[in-house]
N, C-alpha and C positions, 0 to 999 in steps of 0.2 A: 502493499499500500504506499502511496506517496501522501504526504503533510505538508503543509504550508504553515509556518511559524512567523507570526508577525509580534518582533519583539519592542517595547518601548522602554526607553531609559530617559528619565529625569535626573535632574540634579535633587537632592534631598532638600526640604523645605528650609532646614537651617542652613545650606550653602547659599551664599549670594549669587544670583544670577545676572552678572554685566550684560550680557547678550541679550536675555530677557528685558532685562531694565531698558535697553536701547532701541528695543522694536516697541517697549510701552511709550518711549517718549515720541519716538517716531510717528506712531498712531494718533497720539494727543495732539502733535504738529498738525497732522492732516485733518483736524478737527473729531476725532473719535473721542470723546470727550468720557464716553460710557465705559470704555475698557479701565478695568480697575487696575488690573495685574497681567503680566506677560511671561511666561517662563518658556525656554526653548528646551527641546530635549532632542534626542534621536529616534528613529524608526528604522529598523532593519529587519527585511524578509528573509527565511531561509526555508528551503525546501530539502525536505529529507524524505528517504525511500526505508521502508522496514518496518519492524515491530515497535507499535505504539508505545509501549511500557519502554524498550531502550530506546527511543526517540525522546521520550519526555526526561528520562536519567540524564540524556547526552544534553538536550536542550538546556536544562537547567544547570549545568556545570557549563556549557558555554554561555550562557547568558549571565550567571553570576562571577563567572571568574575571566571571562575572557573578553566579552563586548561591553561589560560595565566595569566601575571603579565601585568596589562596596562600601568605601570610606565615604564616598561623595554622592554617589548615584542610587537612586532606586530604579529596580528593573522587575518589569511583569512582561508575560506575555500570553497569547491565544496558540492553541494549536488546532489548526483543521484539516481533516480530512479532504484532498482534492481529485479530479476525476483523472484516472488514467490517460494518459495522450495516446491515441492509437497513430502510429507512423505508415 
C-alpha cells in the first residue's frame, strides 16, 4: 500500500518568530488590520510504500528527529492511504 504523510512543523509558542512577525507587519501595512498574529512554519509531504504500522514508526522518527528540531519546534502529521497508480 502507498501512503501520503503531510508533516506540519511550527515554532513552539515560547519561541519568537521573527519571520511571522514580518508577515504580520506586512499584512497590517497593506490594510489587513484584523490579522492579530502570524506564525510561519514548514509543510512537507512524504510518500511511503509498505506496511502502515512500520510506516507510522518510521514517520514518527523522521518527523521528530530529522525534519524538526524538538527543542524549538512542534511537529504533527497526517497519514493517509493513496491510490495505487497504474502504469
